ChimeraX commands (.cxc) that place a marker at each C-alpha (Angstrom):
marker #1 position 127.05,69.94,-7.65 radius 0.5
marker #1 position 128.50,67.80,-10.42 radius 0.5
marker #1 position 127.73,68.61,-14.05 radius 0.5
marker #1 position 124.50,70.31,-12.99 radius 0.5
marker #1 position 123.29,67.31,-10.96 radius 0.5
marker #1 position 123.74,67.36,-7.19 radius 0.5
marker #1 position 125.09,64.14,-5.71 radius 0.5
marker #1 position 125.59,62.13,-8.90 radius 0.5
marker #1 position 127.78,59.23,-7.87 radius 0.5
marker #1 position 128.53,58.17,-11.47 radius 0.5
marker #1 position 130.48,61.32,-12.32 radius 0.5
marker #1 position 133.93,62.40,-11.22 radius 0.5
marker #1 position 134.27,65.91,-9.84 radius 0.5
marker #1 position 134.81,68.51,-12.56 radius 0.5
marker #1 position 137.37,71.15,-11.63 radius 0.5
marker #1 position 138.65,73.78,-14.04 radius 0.5
marker #1 position 141.98,75.28,-12.95 radius 0.5
marker #1 position 142.56,78.87,-14.10 radius 0.5
marker #1 position 146.00,80.51,-13.94 radius 0.5
marker #1 position 147.15,83.95,-15.11 radius 0.5
marker #1 position 149.85,84.04,-17.80 radius 0.5
marker #1 position 151.70,86.90,-19.50 radius 0.5
marker #1 position 149.18,86.90,-22.38 radius 0.5
marker #1 position 145.97,85.96,-20.60 radius 0.5
marker #1 position 144.92,82.75,-18.89 radius 0.5
marker #1 position 145.75,79.09,-18.88 radius 0.5
marker #1 position 142.76,76.77,-18.37 radius 0.5
marker #1 position 143.40,73.15,-17.46 radius 0.5
marker #1 position 141.62,70.15,-16.02 radius 0.5
marker #1 position 142.12,66.47,-15.31 radius 0.5
marker #1 position 139.89,64.50,-17.68 radius 0.5
marker #1 position 138.63,60.98,-18.01 radius 0.5
marker #1 position 140.45,59.72,-21.11 radius 0.5
marker #1 position 138.15,59.47,-24.15 radius 0.5
marker #1 position 135.41,61.63,-22.61 radius 0.5
marker #1 position 133.90,64.71,-24.27 radius 0.5
marker #1 position 133.90,68.08,-22.51 radius 0.5
marker #1 position 132.94,71.68,-23.24 radius 0.5
marker #1 position 134.40,74.84,-21.72 radius 0.5
marker #1 position 131.90,77.67,-21.58 radius 0.5
marker #1 position 132.44,81.37,-20.99 radius 0.5
marker #1 position 130.22,84.21,-19.78 radius 0.5
marker #1 position 131.06,87.90,-19.36 radius 0.5
marker #1 position 128.53,88.47,-16.56 radius 0.5
marker #1 position 126.68,86.07,-14.31 radius 0.5
marker #1 position 123.61,88.26,-13.85 radius 0.5
marker #1 position 122.86,89.25,-17.44 radius 0.5
marker #1 position 125.14,87.13,-19.57 radius 0.5
marker #1 position 124.52,83.87,-21.38 radius 0.5
marker #1 position 127.01,81.01,-21.42 radius 0.5
marker #1 position 128.72,80.50,-24.76 radius 0.5
marker #1 position 130.92,77.65,-25.91 radius 0.5
marker #1 position 134.60,78.57,-25.78 radius 0.5
marker #1 position 135.90,75.18,-26.87 radius 0.5
marker #1 position 134.73,71.59,-27.22 radius 0.5
marker #1 position 137.13,68.80,-26.36 radius 0.5
marker #1 position 136.41,65.41,-27.97 radius 0.5
marker #1 position 138.07,62.18,-26.82 radius 0.5
marker #1 position 140.00,64.07,-24.15 radius 0.5
marker #1 position 143.50,63.05,-23.05 radius 0.5
marker #1 position 144.23,62.67,-19.31 radius 0.5
marker #1 position 145.08,66.38,-18.95 radius 0.5
marker #1 position 143.66,69.22,-21.04 radius 0.5
marker #1 position 145.43,72.60,-21.29 radius 0.5
marker #1 position 144.01,75.59,-23.18 radius 0.5
marker #1 position 145.36,79.13,-23.51 radius 0.5
marker #1 position 142.89,82.01,-23.43 radius 0.5
marker #1 position 143.59,85.66,-24.23 radius 0.5
marker #1 position 141.87,88.12,-21.92 radius 0.5
marker #1 position 142.51,91.21,-24.06 radius 0.5
marker #1 position 139.59,93.65,-23.87 radius 0.5
marker #1 position 137.70,91.90,-21.08 radius 0.5
marker #1 position 137.33,93.20,-17.56 radius 0.5
marker #1 position 135.42,90.25,-16.10 radius 0.5
marker #1 position 134.88,86.74,-17.40 radius 0.5
marker #1 position 133.59,83.49,-15.93 radius 0.5
marker #1 position 134.38,79.95,-17.08 radius 0.5
marker #1 position 132.75,76.60,-16.49 radius 0.5
marker #1 position 133.51,73.03,-17.48 radius 0.5
marker #1 position 130.75,70.70,-18.68 radius 0.5
marker #1 position 130.97,66.95,-19.30 radius 0.5
marker #1 position 129.18,66.23,-22.59 radius 0.5
marker #1 position 127.42,62.89,-23.09 radius 0.5
marker link #1:1,2 radius 0.2
marker link #1:2,3 radius 0.2
marker link #1:3,4 radius 0.2
marker link #1:4,5 radius 0.2
marker link #1:5,6 radius 0.2
marker link #1:6,7 radius 0.2
marker link #1:7,8 radius 0.2
marker link #1:8,9 radius 0.2
marker link #1:9,10 radius 0.2
marker link #1:10,11 radius 0.2
marker link #1:11,12 radius 0.2
marker link #1:12,13 radius 0.2
marker link #1:13,14 radius 0.2
marker link #1:14,15 radius 0.2
marker link #1:15,16 radius 0.2
marker link #1:16,17 radius 0.2
marker link #1:17,18 radius 0.2
marker link #1:18,19 radius 0.2
marker link #1:19,20 radius 0.2
marker link #1:20,21 radius 0.2
marker link #1:21,22 radius 0.2
marker link #1:22,23 radius 0.2
marker link #1:23,24 radius 0.2
marker link #1:24,25 radius 0.2
marker link #1:25,26 radius 0.2
marker link #1:26,27 radius 0.2
marker link #1:27,28 radius 0.2
marker link #1:28,29 radius 0.2
marker link #1:29,30 radius 0.2
marker link #1:30,31 radius 0.2
marker link #1:31,32 radius 0.2
marker link #1:32,33 radius 0.2
marker link #1:33,34 radius 0.2
marker link #1:34,35 radius 0.2
marker link #1:35,36 radius 0.2
marker link #1:36,37 radius 0.2
marker link #1:37,38 radius 0.2
marker link #1:38,39 radius 0.2
marker link #1:39,40 radius 0.2
marker link #1:40,41 radius 0.2
marker link #1:41,42 radius 0.2
marker link #1:42,43 radius 0.2
marker link #1:43,44 radius 0.2
marker link #1:44,45 radius 0.2
marker link #1:45,46 radius 0.2
marker link #1:46,47 radius 0.2
marker link #1:47,48 radius 0.2
marker link #1:48,49 radius 0.2
marker link #1:49,50 radius 0.2
marker link #1:50,51 radius 0.2
marker link #1:51,52 radius 0.2
marker link #1:52,53 radius 0.2
marker link #1:53,54 radius 0.2
marker link #1:54,55 radius 0.2
marker link #1:55,56 radius 0.2
marker link #1:56,57 radius 0.2
marker link #1:57,58 radius 0.2
marker link #1:58,59 radius 0.2
marker link #1:59,60 radius 0.2
marker link #1:60,61 radius 0.2
marker link #1:61,62 radius 0.2
marker link #1:62,63 radius 0.2
marker link #1:63,64 radius 0.2
marker link #1:64,65 radius 0.2
marker link #1:65,66 radius 0.2
marker link #1:66,67 radius 0.2
marker link #1:67,68 radius 0.2
marker link #1:68,69 radius 0.2
marker link #1:69,70 radius 0.2
marker link #1:70,71 radius 0.2
marker link #1:71,72 radius 0.2
marker link #1:72,73 radius 0.2
marker link #1:73,74 radius 0.2
marker link #1:74,75 radius 0.2
marker link #1:75,76 radius 0.2
marker link #1:76,77 radius 0.2
marker link #1:77,78 radius 0.2
marker link #1:78,79 radius 0.2
marker link #1:79,80 radius 0.2
marker link #1:80,81 radius 0.2
marker link #1:81,82 radius 0.2
marker link #1:82,83 radius 0.2
view
């Protein structure tokens, strides 16, 4: 599924890479230069609602964002291409 639409040939695959760091997480992804994206976060898939963590406008080729995980036991992230 790409950006919520199965089989869309006009979109590149969106893949958010998540790595642990000493202070939390490092989120990164390969972007299409000049494209807008949004990273969303949710504390629970069953009861939680997705909230915007950060919007990226006119993205460079690679986007890297640091995220503190202090006080959270479980968190989910997703990457959305914004028109």
